[in-house]
KOLFI-769714 format. One record per residue (C-alpha): residue number from 1; residue in one letter; chain; x, y, z. Coordinates in steps of 0.25 Angstrom, whole numbers, plus 5000, padded with zeros to 4 digits. Layout:
BEGIN
<NUM; a; A; <X; Y; Z>>,
...
END
This chain:
BEGIN
<1; x; A; <5076; 4993; 4988>>,
<2; x; A; <5081; 5003; 4978>>,
<3; x; A; <5086; 5016; 4984>>,
<4; x; A; <5078; 5029; 4981>>,
<5; x; A; <5083; 5043; 4982>>,
<6; x; A; <5075; 5056; 4985>>,
<7; x; A; <5081; 5070; 4985>>,
<8; x; A; <5080; 5079; 4997>>,
<9; x; A; <5070; 5088; 4989>>,
<10; x; A; <5062; 5076; 4986>>,
<11; x; A; <5062; 5071; 5001>>,
<12; x; A; <5058; 5085; 5006>>,
<13; x; A; <5046; 5085; 4996>>,
<14; x; A; <5042; 5071; 4999>>,
<15; x; A; <5042; 5073; 5014>>,
<16; x; A; <5035; 5087; 5013>>,
<17; x; A; <5024; 5082; 5005>>,
<18; x; A; <5023; 5070; 5014>>,
<19; x; A; <5022; 5078; 5026>>,
<20; x; A; <5012; 5088; 5020>>,
<21; x; A; <5004; 5077; 5014>>,
<22; x; A; <4990; 5077; 5020>>,
<23; x; A; <4993; 5088; 5030>>,
<24; x; A; <4991; 5099; 5020>>,
<25; x; A; <4977; 5095; 5018>>,
<26; x; A; <4973; 5088; 5031>>,
<27; x; A; <4979; 5099; 5040>>,
<28; x; A; <4984; 5092; 5052>>,
<29; x; A; <4985; 5099; 5065>>,
<30; x; A; <4971; 5106; 5065>>,
<31; x; A; <4971; 5104; 5080>>,
<32; x; A; <4980; 5116; 5081>>,
<33; x; A; <4969; 5125; 5074>>,
<34; x; A; <4974; 5139; 5069>>,
<35; x; A; <4988; 5136; 5076>>,
<36; x; A; <4991; 5124; 5067>>,
<37; x; A; <5003; 5132; 5061>>,
<38; x; A; <5009; 5131; 5075>>,
<39; x; A; <5006; 5116; 5076>>,
<40; x; A; <5013; 5114; 5062>>,
<41; x; A; <5025; 5121; 5067>>,
<42; x; A; <5026; 5113; 5080>>,
<43; x; A; <5023; 5100; 5073>>,
<44; x; A; <5035; 5103; 5063>>,
<45; x; A; <5044; 5106; 5075>>,
<46; x; A; <5040; 5092; 5081>>,
<47; x; A; <5043; 5085; 5068>>,
<48; x; A; <5057; 5090; 5067>>,
<49; x; A; <5063; 5081; 5078>>,
<50; x; A; <5057; 5069; 5071>>,
<51; x; A; <5064; 5074; 5058>>,
<52; x; A; <5077; 5073; 5065>>,
<53; x; A; <5074; 5059; 5070>>,
<54; x; A; <5071; 5054; 5056>>,
<55; x; A; <5083; 5061; 5050>>,
<56; x; A; <5092; 5055; 5061>>,
<57; x; A; <5087; 5041; 5057>>,
<58; x; A; <5090; 5043; 5043>>,
<59; x; A; <5103; 5049; 5045>>,
<60; x; A; <5108; 5037; 5054>>,
<61; x; A; <5103; 5027; 5043>>,
<62; x; A; <5105; 5035; 5029>>,
<63; x; A; <5098; 5027; 5018>>,
<64; x; A; <5088; 5019; 5028>>,
<65; x; A; <5074; 5022; 5030>>,
<66; x; A; <5066; 5021; 5043>>,
<67; x; A; <5063; 5006; 5040>>,
<68; x; A; <5078; 5003; 5039>>,
<69; x; A; <5081; 5012; 5052>>,
<70; x; A; <5070; 5004; 5060>>,
<71; x; A; <5077; 4991; 5058>>,
<72; x; A; <5091; 4997; 5061>>,
<73; x; A; <5086; 5003; 5074>>,
<74; x; A; <5077; 4991; 5079>>,
<75; x; A; <5081; 4979; 5071>>,
<76; x; A; <5074; 4972; 5059>>,
<77; x; A; <5062; 4967; 5067>>,
<78; x; A; <5058; 4979; 5075>>,
<79; x; A; <5063; 4988; 5064>>,
<80; x; A; <5053; 4981; 5054>>,
<81; x; A; <5042; 4982; 5064>>,
<82; x; A; <5044; 4997; 5066>>,
<83; x; A; <5045; 4998; 5051>>,
<84; x; A; <5031; 4991; 5050>>,
<85; x; A; <5025; 5002; 5058>>,
<86; x; A; <5031; 5013; 5049>>,
<87; x; A; <5026; 5005; 5037>>,
<88; x; A; <5012; 5005; 5043>>,
<89; x; A; <5013; 5020; 5046>>,
<90; x; A; <5017; 5023; 5031>>,
<91; x; A; <5006; 5014; 5026>>,
<92; x; A; <4996; 5020; 5035>>,
<93; x; A; <5000; 5034; 5032>>,
<94; x; A; <4999; 5032; 5017>>,
<95; x; A; <4985; 5026; 5019>>,
<96; x; A; <4981; 5039; 5028>>,
<97; x; A; <4987; 5048; 5017>>,
<98; x; A; <4979; 5041; 5006>>,
<99; x; A; <4966; 5042; 5014>>,
<100; x; A; <4969; 5057; 5017>>,
<101; x; A; <4969; 5059; 5002>>,
<102; x; A; <4957; 5051; 4998>>,
<103; x; A; <4949; 5058; 5010>>,
<104; x; A; <4953; 5071; 5005>>,
<105; x; A; <4949; 5068; 4991>>,
<106; x; A; <4935; 5063; 4995>>,
<107; x; A; <4932; 5074; 5005>>,
<108; x; A; <4936; 5086; 4996>>,
<109; x; A; <4933; 5080; 4982>>,
<110; x; A; <4927; 5067; 4979>>,
<111; x; A; <4917; 5064; 4991>>,
<112; x; A; <4910; 5053; 4984>>,
<113; x; A; <4922; 5046; 4979>>,
<114; x; A; <4928; 5034; 4987>>,
<115; x; A; <4942; 5036; 4992>>,
<116; x; A; <4947; 5023; 4987>>,
<117; x; A; <4949; 5027; 4973>>,
<118; x; A; <4957; 5040; 4978>>,
<119; x; A; <4965; 5031; 4987>>,
<120; x; A; <4969; 5021; 4975>>,
<121; x; A; <4973; 5033; 4966>>,
<122; x; A; <4982; 5039; 4977>>,
<123; x; A; <4988; 5026; 4981>>,
<124; x; A; <4991; 5022; 4966>>,
<125; x; A; <4999; 5035; 4965>>,
<126; x; A; <5006; 5032; 4978>>,
<127; x; A; <5010; 5018; 4974>>,
<128; x; A; <5016; 5024; 4961>>,
<129; x; A; <5024; 5034; 4968>>,
<130; x; A; <5030; 5024; 4978>>,
<131; x; A; <5033; 5014; 4967>>,
<132; x; A; <5040; 5025; 4959>>,
<133; x; A; <5049; 5027; 4972>>,
<134; x; A; <5052; 5038; 4982>>,
<135; x; A; <5060; 5046; 4972>>,
<136; x; A; <5049; 5048; 4963>>,
<137; x; A; <5040; 5052; 4974>>,
<138; x; A; <5051; 5062; 4979>>,
<139; x; A; <5052; 5068; 4966>>,
<140; x; A; <5037; 5070; 4965>>,
<141; x; A; <5037; 5076; 4979>>,
<142; x; A; <5048; 5086; 4975>>,
<143; x; A; <5040; 5090; 4963>>,
<144; x; A; <5027; 5092; 4970>>,
<145; x; A; <5031; 5099; 4983>>,
<146; x; A; <5034; 5113; 4977>>,
<147; x; A; <5020; 5112; 4970>>,
<148; x; A; <5014; 5107; 4983>>,
<149; x; A; <5020; 5119; 4991>>,
<150; x; A; <5016; 5129; 4979>>,
<151; x; A; <5001; 5125; 4980>>,
<152; x; A; <5001; 5126; 4995>>,
<153; x; A; <5007; 5140; 4995>>,
<154; x; A; <4998; 5144; 4983>>,
<155; x; A; <4985; 5139; 4990>>,
<156; x; A; <4990; 5147; 5003>>,
<157; x; A; <4992; 5160; 4995>>,
<158; x; A; <4978; 5158; 4988>>,
<159; x; A; <4972; 5156; 5002>>,
<160; x; A; <4976; 5170; 5007>>,
<161; x; A; <4964; 5178; 5003>>,
<162; x; A; <4955; 5167; 5011>>,
<163; x; A; <4964; 5168; 5024>>,
<164; x; A; <4960; 5174; 5037>>,
<165; x; A; <4971; 5176; 5047>>,
<166; x; A; <4961; 5176; 5059>>,
<167; x; A; <4960; 5161; 5057>>,
<168; x; A; <4973; 5158; 5062>>,
<169; x; A; <4974; 5168; 5074>>,
<170; x; A; <4976; 5169; 5086>>,
<171; x; A; <4988; 5159; 5087>>,
<172; x; A; <4987; 5148; 5098>>,
<173; x; A; <4973; 5153; 5102>>,
<174; x; A; <4969; 5139; 5107>>,
<175; x; A; <4983; 5137; 5114>>,
<176; x; A; <4994; 5127; 5111>>,
<177; x; A; <4986; 5114; 5113>>,
<178; x; A; <4980; 5113; 5099>>,
<179; x; A; <4993; 5117; 5092>>,
<180; x; A; <5000; 5105; 5100>>,
<181; x; A; <4989; 5096; 5095>>,
<182; x; A; <4990; 5101; 5081>>,
<183; x; A; <5005; 5099; 5082>>,
<184; x; A; <5004; 5084; 5086>>,
<185; x; A; <4995; 5082; 5073>>,
<186; x; A; <5004; 5089; 5064>>,
<187; x; A; <5017; 5082; 5070>>,
<188; x; A; <5011; 5069; 5066>>,
<189; x; A; <5005; 5074; 5053>>,
<190; x; A; <5014; 5078; 5046>>,
<191; x; A; <5027; 5082; 5053>>,
<192; x; A; <5031; 5069; 5059>>,
<193; x; A; <5028; 5061; 5046>>,
<194; x; A; <5043; 5063; 5041>>,
<195; x; A; <5046; 5051; 5048>>,
<196; x; A; <5041; 5043; 5037>>,
<197; x; A; <5052; 5049; 5028>>,
<198; x; A; <5062; 5041; 5035>>,
<199; x; A; <5058; 5030; 5026>>,
<200; x; A; <5059; 5040; 5014>>,
<201; x; A; <5072; 5049; 5017>>,
<202; x; A; <5081; 5037; 5016>>,
<203; x; A; <5080; 5039; 5001>>,
<204; x; A; <5085; 5054; 5002>>,
<205; x; A; <5097; 5056; 4993>>,
<206; x; A; <5103; 5066; 5003>>,
<207; x; A; <5103; 5059; 5016>>,
<208; x; A; <5108; 5071; 5024>>,
<209; x; A; <5096; 5079; 5019>>,
<210; x; A; <5086; 5071; 5027>>,
<211; x; A; <5084; 5082; 5038>>,
<212; x; A; <5083; 5093; 5028>>,
<213; x; A; <5072; 5085; 5020>>,
<214; x; A; <5064; 5083; 5033>>,
<215; x; A; <5065; 5098; 5038>>,
<216; x; A; <5062; 5104; 5025>>,
<217; x; A; <5050; 5095; 5023>>,
<218; x; A; <5045; 5099; 5037>>,
<219; x; A; <5047; 5114; 5035>>,
<220; x; A; <5039; 5113; 5022>>,
<221; x; A; <5028; 5104; 5028>>,
<222; x; A; <5027; 5114; 5040>>,
<223; x; A; <5026; 5126; 5031>>,
<224; x; A; <5015; 5120; 5022>>,
<225; x; A; <5007; 5115; 5033>>,
<226; x; A; <5007; 5129; 5040>>,
<227; x; A; <5004; 5136; 5028>>,
<228; x; A; <4992; 5127; 5024>>,
<229; x; A; <4987; 5126; 5038>>,
<230; x; A; <4987; 5141; 5041>>,
<231; x; A; <4981; 5143; 5027>>,
<232; x; A; <4969; 5134; 5030>>,
<233; x; A; <4966; 5140; 5043>>,
<234; x; A; <4967; 5154; 5037>>,
<235; x; A; <4958; 5151; 5026>>,
<236; x; A; <4948; 5141; 5033>>,
<237; x; A; <4948; 5146; 5047>>,
<238; x; A; <4951; 5137; 5059>>,
<239; x; A; <4938; 5130; 5060>>,
<240; x; A; <4937; 5126; 5046>>,
<241; x; A; <4952; 5122; 5046>>,
<242; x; A; <4949; 5112; 5057>>,
<243; x; A; <4937; 5106; 5052>>,
<244; x; A; <4939; 5105; 5037>>,
<245; x; A; <4946; 5092; 5033>>,
<246; x; A; <4955; 5097; 5022>>,
<247; x; A; <4957; 5112; 5026>>,
<248; x; A; <4968; 5114; 5015>>,
<249; x; A; <4959; 5110; 5004>>,
<250; x; A; <4948; 5118; 5010>>,
<251; x; A; <4956; 5131; 5011>>,
<252; x; A; <4961; 5129; 4997>>,
<253; x; A; <4947; 5128; 4992>>,
<254; x; A; <4944; 5142; 4996>>,
<255; x; A; <4954; 5148; 4987>>,
<256; x; A; <4949; 5155; 4974>>,
<257; x; A; <4957; 5162; 4964>>,
<258; x; A; <4949; 5173; 4957>>,
<259; x; A; <4935; 5168; 4952>>,
<260; x; A; <4940; 5157; 4944>>,
<261; x; A; <4950; 5148; 4952>>,
<262; x; A; <4945; 5140; 4963>>,
<263; x; A; <4946; 5125; 4968>>,
<264; x; A; <4961; 5128; 4972>>,
<265; x; A; <4959; 5117; 4983>>,
<266; x; A; <4962; 5107; 4972>>,
<267; x; A; <4977; 5111; 4973>>,
<268; x; A; <4976; 5108; 4988>>,
<269; x; A; <4970; 5094; 4985>>,
<270; x; A; <4981; 5092; 4974>>,
<271; x; A; <4993; 5095; 4984>>,
<272; x; A; <4986; 5086; 4994>>,
<273; x; A; <4985; 5074; 4984>>,
<274; x; A; <5000; 5075; 4981>>,
<275; x; A; <5004; 5076; 4995>>,
<276; x; A; <4996; 5064; 4999>>,
<277; x; A; <5001; 5057; 4987>>,
<278; x; A; <5016; 5059; 4992>>,
<279; x; A; <5012; 5056; 5006>>,
<280; x; A; <5005; 5043; 5003>>,
<281; x; A; <5016; 5039; 4993>>,
<282; x; A; <5027; 5041; 5003>>,
<283; x; A; <5019; 5033; 5014>>,
<284; x; A; <5017; 5022; 5004>>,
<285; x; A; <5032; 5022; 5000>>,
<286; x; A; <5036; 5021; 5015>>,
<287; x; A; <5026; 5009; 5017>>,
<288; x; A; <5031; 5002; 5005>>,
<289; x; A; <5045; 5004; 5008>>,
<290; x; A; <5043; 4999; 5022>>,
<291; x; A; <5036; 4987; 5018>>,
<292; x; A; <5046; 4984; 5008>>,
<293; x; A; <5057; 4984; 5019>>,
<294; x; A; <5049; 4976; 5028>>,
<295; x; A; <5046; 4965; 5018>>,
<296; x; A; <5059; 4966; 5011>>,
<297; x; A; <5053; 4970; 4997>>,
<298; x; A; <5063; 4974; 4987>>,
<299; x; A; <5056; 4988; 4984>>,
<300; x; A; <5045; 4995; 4991>>,
<301; x; A; <5037; 4999; 4978>>,
<302; x; A; <5033; 4984; 4977>>,
<303; x; A; <5024; 4987; 4990>>,
<304; x; A; <5019; 5001; 4986>>,
<305; x; A; <5006; 4996; 4979>>,
<306; x; A; <5001; 4986; 4989>>,
<307; x; A; <5004; 4995; 5001>>,
<308; x; A; <4998; 5007; 4993>>,
<309; x; A; <4985; 4999; 4991>>,
<310; x; A; <4985; 4995; 5006>>,
<311; x; A; <4986; 5010; 5009>>,
<312; x; A; <4973; 5012; 5001>>,
<313; x; A; <4966; 5001; 5008>>,
<314; x; A; <4970; 5007; 5022>>,
<315; x; A; <4966; 5021; 5017>>,
<316; x; A; <4952; 5017; 5014>>,
<317; x; A; <4949; 5014; 5028>>,
<318; x; A; <4959; 5021; 5037>>,
<319; x; A; <4948; 5032; 5039>>,
<320; x; A; <4933; 5031; 5040>>,
<321; x; A; <4931; 5046; 5037>>,
<322; x; A; <4938; 5059; 5034>>,
<323; x; A; <4936; 5063; 5049>>,
<324; x; A; <4943; 5051; 5054>>,
<325; x; A; <4955; 5054; 5045>>,
<326; x; A; <4956; 5068; 5051>>,
<327; x; A; <4954; 5063; 5065>>,
<328; x; A; <4965; 5052; 5063>>,
<329; x; A; <4974; 5063; 5058>>,
<330; x; A; <4972; 5073; 5070>>,
<331; x; A; <4969; 5063; 5082>>,
<332; x; A; <4977; 5050; 5079>>,
<333; x; A; <4988; 5052; 5069>>,
<334; x; A; <4997; 5060; 5078>>,
<335; x; A; <4998; 5048; 5088>>,
<336; x; A; <4998; 5037; 5077>>,
<337; x; A; <5011; 5043; 5071>>,
<338; x; A; <5019; 5045; 5083>>,
<339; x; A; <5026; 5032; 5084>>,
<340; x; A; <5029; 5033; 5069>>,
<341; x; A; <5034; 5047; 5069>>,
<342; x; A; <5040; 5049; 5082>>,
<343; x; A; <5042; 5037; 5091>>,
<344; x; A; <5048; 5026; 5082>>,
<345; x; A; <5058; 5036; 5075>>,
<346; x; A; <5063; 5041; 5088>>,
<347; x; A; <5065; 5027; 5094>>,
<348; x; A; <5072; 5023; 5081>>,
<349; x; A; <5081; 5035; 5082>>,
<350; x; A; <5084; 5032; 5096>>,
<351; x; A; <5087; 5018; 5093>>,
<352; x; A; <5096; 5021; 5081>>,
<353; x; A; <5104; 5032; 5089>>,
<354; x; A; <5107; 5022; 5100>>,
<355; x; A; <5112; 5012; 5090>>,
<356; x; A; <5120; 5022; 5083>>,
<357; x; A; <5127; 5027; 5096>>,
<358; x; A; <5129; 5013; 5100>>,
<359; x; A; <5136; 5010; 5087>>,
<360; x; A; <5145; 5022; 5088>>,
<361; x; A; <5149; 5019; 5102>>,
<362; x; A; <5152; 5004; 5098>>,
<363; x; A; <5160; 5009; 5086>>,
<364; x; A; <5168; 5018; 5095>>,
<365; x; A; <5171; 5007; 5105>>,
END
């Protein structure tokens, strides 16, 4: 496969948008209620140890991705089997992201329009991005991230007249248990998701900047999620925040500028579209890259179109309703991702460290 290179800035932009993705609109961690900002802080802290695991793996094998590392840790056969699990996970995640976007469009805008045309349009863009290469996607993300942050901050400032501080007080009124439940959900989505970038960061130009890219992305993501979640609660109130499907869109719809400018929520929908586009494209890129390595294809872009179309097929039946989509995200997803995000990377690192120490001791002898 041809070697692709992304800069540190591009890697930070890609990972940040990937992590924020659907989280900025779907608002995971609602179990924590008005203390969701505490849950976001806890989830970010839980994500830090996993970042060190990912960074360590990439430092031991610079230039290799997690698919290659699995084979070096467990051998070709077992390594490829484990890689198949990650290919499935990237494929499944891409399908979920596509469905999140089509569900959002249908609920807030095109109630009578079938979701299939929306899915097809979205996946065609993703296939084009993947075929163009991770470098193009990285440059695009680096361009879009400042605009993304500007819109988020701008919407927050415009919401100040509609905020009520009583909506977020008192702190920890319901105890620590809801916060811990919210932390579990937020850890799974989005603070443990950087594990997938062990299949992307092998393209990082400055290999020694991997940890920097991870940490800066986590800090930006945490700051954005706290800002947006607190804004939504202050504007909508706790009850509305917990029952509305897309609270960020709803809170933005309240904003008016004078007597002439309204419908500011379109900006919120726009940044959601671009964030979902990046997340779905990266998921498709990882799935295509994994399949190419398993099947010994010369380049992953040969598989982007068929895998993307299969993602659309899966996205059409993965949920039966919007309610099921949110139930999956809050009740099941945090358990489903645990092997991919935590268990397999930890076992891989332990096996690799044992092999490295054995090699060092044998070399000394």
